[in-house]
Structures are given as structure tokens and as C-alpha cells.
DRENKOL-955522 format. One line per 4 residues: number of its first residue (from 1); their letters; for each residue x, z negated, y negated of N, C-alpha, C. Coordinates in steps of 0.02 Angstrom, whole numbers, always signed. Example, Ala and Ser with C-alpha at 12.3 -4.5 7.8 and 13.67 -1.06 7.14 Angstrom:
2
1	AS	+660/-390/+284/+615/-390/+225/+660/-390/+165 ~ +642/-354/+112/+684/-357/+53/+645/-394/-2 $
END
This chain:
118
1	MSAQ	+42/+0/+59/+0/+0/+0/+45/+0/-62 ~ +24/+37/-112/+64/+43/-172/+27/+14/-232 ~ +56/-38/-260/+26/-68/-320/+29/-20/-379 ~ +84/+19/-383/+91/+66/-438/+37/+119/-435 $
5	AQAW	+26/+147/-376/-25/+199/-369/-94/+171/-382 ~ -108/+112/-359/-174/+82/-371/-183/+65/-445 ~ -130/+42/-478/-136/+28/-550/-151/+91/-588 ~ -118/+146/-569/-132/+210/-602/-204/+230/-590 $
9	AMTQ	-228/+223/-529/-297/+243/-512/-347/+202/-553 ~ -333/+138/-563/-379/+97/-602/-378/+113/-676 ~ -321/+135/-702/-317/+148/-774/-341/+217/-794 ~ -343/+264/-747/-364/+332/-766/-438/+332/-785 $
13	QIVT	-454/+372/-834/-522/+376/-860/-550/+447/-857 ~ -515/+492/-822/-537/+562/-817/-603/+565/-778 ~ -604/+533/-720/-663/+534/-678/-706/+474/-695 ~ -767/+486/-716/-811/+431/-735/-862/+415/-680 $
17	DPTA	-868/+459/-631/-914/+447/-576/-888/+388/-535 ~ -926/+334/-529/-903/+274/-495/-883/+287/-422 ~ -919/+330/-388/-903/+344/-318/-836/+379/-312 ~ -823/+428/-354/-759/+464/-353/-703/+417/-372 $
21	RHVL	-714/+372/-420/-663/+323/-439/-647/+277/-381 ~ -699/+257/-344/-689/+213/-286/-647/+248/-232 ~ -663/+311/-219/-625/+350/-171/-552/+356/-193 ~ -541/+369/-258/-473/+374/-284/-435/+308/-275 $
25	LVLA	-466/+253/-290/-434/+188/-283/-415/+173/-211 ~ -460/+188/-165/-446/+176/-94/-391/+224/-70 ~ -393/+286/-91/-341/+334/-73/-273/+311/-99 ~ -272/+284/-159/-209/+260/-189/-178/+205/-146 $
29	GYAG	-220/+167/-112/-194/+115/-68/-154/+142/-9 ~ -165/+204/+8/-129/+236/+63/-67/+274/+40 ~ -58/+281/-25/-2/+319/-52/+60/+274/-58 ~ +117/+307/-60/+179/+271/-71/+186/+252/-145 $
33	QDGR	+240/+217/-162/+251/+196/-232/+251/+255/-280 ~ +275/+311/-255/+278/+371/-298/+212/+410/-298 ~ +160/+382/-265/+95/+415/-263/+88/+469/-211 ~ +139/+476/-169/+139/+531/-121/+122/+506/-51 $
37	GAHP	+102/+553/-8/+97/+541/+63/+36/+505/+89 ~ -18/+503/+52/-80/+472/+76/-112/+518/+127 ~ -125/+493/+187/-157/+536/+236/-207/+500/+281 ~ -253/+461/+251/-306/+432/+292/-356/+486/+312 $
41	TAAR	-387/+479/+369/-439/+526/+388/-502/+513/+347 ~ -545/+562/+345/-609/+554/+310/-649/+497/+341 ~ -644/+490/+407/-679/+435/+442/-652/+368/+419 ~ -586/+363/+413/-555/+300/+390/-576/+285/+318 $
45	MARD	-575/+336/+276/-596/+327/+207/-670/+306/+203 ~ -711/+334/+247/-781/+315/+249/-789/+241/+267 ~ -751/+219/+316/-753/+147/+335/-729/+104/+278 ~ -675/+124/+245/-646/+84/+191/-691/+81/+129 $
49	TGLH	-726/+135/+115/-767/+139/+54/-840/+119/+66 ~ -862/+124/+128/-933/+112/+142/-976/+174/+129 ~ -943/+230/+117/-978/+292/+102/-982/+335/+165 ~ -1025/+385/+163/-1030/+433/+217/-969/+480/+213 $
53	ERTV	-946/+505/+270/-888/+550/+271/-899/+611/+226 ~ -959/+638/+226/-974/+696/+185/-965/+679/+111 ~ -985/+619/+92/-977/+597/+22/-903/+590/+5 ~ -865/+561/+51/-793/+554/+40/-761/+622/+29 $
57	RAKL	-777/+669/+73/-748/+737/+66/-767/+769/-1 ~ -830/+760/-20/-854/+789/-83/-817/+758/-142 ~ -806/+694/-141/-772/+660/-196/-697/+678/-197 ~ -668/+688/-139/-598/+711/-137/-593/+780/-170 $
61	MVLE	-643/+822/-159/-643/+888/-191/-649/+881/-266 ~ -689/+834/-290/-696/+821/-361/-628/+799/-390 ~ -594/+755/-355/-529/+730/-378/-477/+786/-379 ~ -480/+830/-329/-436/+888/-329/-451/+934/-388 $
65	AEDL	-515/+946/-401/-535/+990/-456/-513/+962/-524 ~ -512/+896/-530/-489/+864/-592/-413/+858/-594 ~ -379/+882/-543/-306/+881/-537/-278/+810/-539 ~ -315/+764/-508/-290/+695/-501/-255/+686/-434 $
69	IRRD	-273/+728/-386/-240/+728/-321/-225/+800/-301 ~ -175/+808/-260/-157/+875/-234/-143/+868/-160 ~ -161/+920/-124/-145/+921/-52/-70/+931/-42 ~ -43/+894/+5/+28/+900/+22/+32/+936/+89 $
73	RELA	+36/+1002/+85/+34/+1043/+146/+98/+1035/+187 ~ +154/+1021/+155/+216/+1011/+191/+212/+949/+235 ~ +188/+894/+208/+181/+833/+248/+130/+843/+303 ~ +76/+879/+289/+25/+892/+340/+54/+932/+397 $
77	AYLE	+94/+982/+381/+126/+1023/+434/+174/+980/+475 ~ +212/+937/+442/+259/+892/+476/+221/+846/+524 ~ +166/+816/+500/+128/+771/+543/+97/+807/+602 ~ +74/+869/+591/+46/+907/+646/+99/+922/+699 $
81	RRGV	+160/+937/+676/+216/+947/+724/+231/+883/+763 ~ +216/+825/+733/+228/+761/+764/+168/+737/+806 ~ +116/+779/+812/+60/+763/+854/-1/+736/+819 ~ -3/+735/+753/-62/+713/+717/-104/+775/+703 $
85	PKAI	-160/+784/+739/-199/+845/+731/-237/+846/+665 ~ -239/+905/+634/-280/+917/+574/-268/+867/+518 ~ -206/+847/+509/-190/+799/+455/-201/+832/+387 ~ -235/+795/+344/-242/+816/+274/-208/+762/+232 $
89	CYDL	-158/+782/+196/-117/+735/+157/-127/+748/+83 ~ -125/+694/+44/-135/+699/-28/-79/+664/-64 ~ -62/+692/-122/-17/+661/-169/-58/+647/-232 ~ -51/+588/-260/-83/+572/-323/-42/+604/-379 $
93	VLDA	-74/+629/-428/-40/+660/-485/-29/+606/-537 ~ +22/+565/-527/+33/+507/-570/+51/+525/-641 ~ +73/+587/-652/+89/+607/-721/+29/+640/-756 ~ -29/+638/-723/-90/+664/-755/-111/+615/-811 $
97	PVQP	-141/+641/-864/-165/+595/-917/-213/+544/-888 ~ -212/+483/-914/-257/+431/-890/-326/+437/-920 ~ -331/+475/-975/-396/+486/-1006/-398/+557/-1032 ~ -458/+585/-1041/-463/+654/-1065/-426/+662/-1131 $
101	GAPA	-382/+712/-1135/-347/+727/-1196/-293/+677/-1215 ~ -273/+633/-1169/-222/+583/-1185/-155/+617/-1197 ~ -121/+599/-1252/-56/+628/-1264/-5/+605/-1213 ~ +47/+644/-1203/+98/+629/-1154/+130/+561/-1166 $
105	AIVA	+135/+539/-1228/+167/+474/-1243/+126/+417/-1212 ~ +60/+422/-1215/+19/+371/-1185/+28/+371/-1109 ~ +28/+430/-1080/+37/+436/-1007/+104/+407/-988 ~ +157/+423/-1025/+223/+397/-1010/+224/+321/-1016 $
109	GVTQ	+189/+294/-1065/+186/+222/-1074/+152/+187/-1016 ~ +98/+216/-991/+63/+187/-934/+109/+188/-873 ~ +142/+245/-861/+187/+250/-804/+244/+201/-810 ~ +272/+194/-870/+328/+148/-880/+305/+76/-870 $
113	SMDL	+246/+58/-894/+223/-11/-885/+209/-26/-812 ~ +189/+24/-773/+179/+14/-701/+246/+1/-668 ~ +299/+36/-690/+365/+26/-662/+390/-44/-678 ~ +377/-69/-737/+399/-135/-757/+363/-190/-718 $
117	AA	+300/-177/-699/+261/-226/-662/+285/-233/-590 ~ +320/-184/-565/+341/-185/-494/+397/-234/-482 $
END
């Protein structure tokens, strides 16, 4: 679990839909400190969030469309070679603005304060 990734997920204000924010926060718990490598299954995310798998998948698509998460196809291919079938891996876009139209200085400040908290 990554405190930095979860702190970023809590501070971002791009997605205002509470369900999508919840999915993002739970996904952040599976990411590394750098926000990379989250690969829980949709079933696992459904158990963790209390949502239906279809809802989890839909909200992941919303998060991708907002460019808050990106699929990590290289990690997915690596995991499949290691015997994990149909792995879908995500990286959080930690350098994304935390709010609509946020200047880069604010984004850098949030990222830097997360590093100091670690």
C-alpha cells in the first residue's frame, strides 16, 4: 500500500463523482510509492469497494478518460508471462493536476508535500 499514492488520490479534484473517487482511492492502495503497478482484478476491486464489477470497470474507464490512470501494458505482459492470466495493470498519473486547470506549481507542491510526509 502506498501512502503517497493514496494521498494524491484524496487530494485530486478532477473527478467529482463519489463512486469514481472511491474506485481511485482503492486502486491507489494497490499502487507502489511511485503510483505504478496496481493490478487488482475487477472482482477484487468490487469486494474492496462494495460495488458491482461492472460499476468498477465503468469507473476505471472514467478515470482513464480523465487521464488520472493509465494502463501499464508492459507490466500486464510480464505478469501474463509469469502465469497471471488477463492481468490489467494501472499506473496512477501522479503528475496530473489535482484540480481542473491547476497550474503546474500547485501540482508540484502537492507532489513535494507528499514526498515530505513519507
